[in-house]
N, C-alpha and C positions, 0 to 999 in steps of 0.2 A: 502493500499500497504504499502509495507516494506521500510526502509526507503534506500534501496541500491537501490530499482526499485526510489523511488524520486530524491534520488541524479543523478543517469543516466537520466533519464527524463529532469532532470534539466540542467543535461552539455550537449545534446542531440540537447534539443529546444538552447543551446544559443552558438551552435558551430556558429550561420551565424552571429551572435555578434564578436566572434572567425575573424572568414574570413574576415566580412566587415573592420573589423581593422584591420586588416592584412593587405588586401588591401590599406585600407589610409595610414597606417603610412609606405606603401613601396614604394608611392608616391617622397618620395623623402623632400619632406618639411618639414620643424622640427619643428615638432609642441611643443609647450609648455609643461609640465607638469600638467594645470590651464586645458590645453584642453582638455587634453586628462584627464582627472579627470573628466571636464565637460561631458564628452560625456559617460566614465564609468558609471558616480551618473544617472545620466539625460537614460542611457539606463535599468539602473537599477530598478530604481523608471517605468516605461512603464511596464517594464520582471514583476514587480510583483503585477501592476495593472487588465493587460490586461486577463491574466487564472483568478482572482476574478470576470473581469466581463465577461468573458464567460460562471464562474458556477454560476453565479447570471441567467444571460439567459436562460443558458443549464437546472437549478435544479425547472425554473416556468416552464417547459413543460414538466418535468420528465415523472408526470403521461403517458402524451399518450405513450410513449414509454415503458412501463413498461415490463419487460420480453426482453426485444431487449438491455438493454442498453452496455453491452459486446461489443455485435456487432460497436456500434454507437463510443465507446470508440476504438474500433480499425482499425473505419474507417476514425475517426480525426484523430490519429496517423497514420495512414499507408498517408492519407491524405499530411500531413504534410512532413513525409518524404519522402514520394516521391517528393515532390516538390521540401526538401533539395536537395538530389537524383540528381533531373534533372538537378536544376542549376550549382551543381558539374561537371557535365557536357557538360556542354554549353562555349562555345569560349568565351561570353559577358563578359568580367571583370564588375568590382565594377568601374564607375568614379571617377575617381576625387574630391574627395568632400573638401571644402574650410571647416575649422572647425570652422570660425571667428563668424558666427550671426547664433544665435540663433535659428532663423527658423532652419536652417539645418539644427543641430544638434540635432532637436523636429522631424522634419522629420524625420530622419534616426534613433532616437529612438521610433517614433511610424511605421514604418515600419517595420524594426525588427523584432515587438515588436507583428505584426499581427497572428505570428503560433503561441503563447501562448494564444488568442482569442479563435484560433480552438481550443487547449489542452483544457482551463477551460473548454470550451461547454463540450468537454466527458467526464471529471473527473465529469461531476456534474450528470455522472449516476451511480457512483462507489461514498458511501463509505469512501470519501476520506477529509483528513483537508485543504482543499483549502490556511488556510494563510502558513501552513508551506512549503505545496508546492508553493504556489508562492514567498515565502522567498527566500526558497531554487531558484529560477529559476534566483529573483533576484538577488544574491547573485553570482552567477555564471557568468550571462550575465554579471554582469561591471566588477566581477574578470576579467573576459574573452576580454569583452573590452577594459580596462586597456591593461594586457599582450599583446592581439591581436594589438597593434600599440606599442609598444616595439618590441615586435618581428619581426613584419613589416618591421622596417625600416631596418633589416634585414635580413631576408630568404624570403624578395618581395611576390608575387601574387601566387606561386605556390603550397605553406601551405595553402594557402587562401581556394583554391578550394576547398583539399583534405580533410580539418574539414569539407565542407561543405556535403559532399560524406560520411562521419567516419557517422556524424550526424542526417544525413538523415537514414542511414541505420542504425543504433541505433533506431529510430524511428519505422520504420520497423519494428523494430524483437520485442520492446515492444508492437507496436501493435498484430502481431500474438500469441502475448506472454499473450495478454491481453484477445484471445479468449477459450484459455484454465482454466477458471475460471467462 
């Protein structure tokens, strides 16, 4: 996978973090630097380990799907992309999330990283450096989470929905491109 594709994948998967962080930041609550940093680091950690877990589980069953790997990658990317795309069109907005408790931050980071588990599973079907990809996703997720909190206080939730739309669309396109190899 090229560096450009890795970066595009990392940005696309991280758009959920950005969107949710914008929504949280737009609640009007005054979040401290420490709370924003805690969410960003926790999100990054989850986004690092979830694709690796998916890759590990996917690697152990790759012999069952030999010859159809590109279709599984296609399916994983399209599924996650479609979910992000669909959520961008829904009228349900992210609920206000108090970042004061550790359990809330952990739950949020886990929920935002589920799509990375599916991406990792699909990546197991192709020859990639999962550590490099996971690191790129983690850095993007952490940076976008922190930035989203800052931006959210100024722009509101509209941009959050649009970023999920763009992220979902990019994942759908990456899925389609994966069938060409």
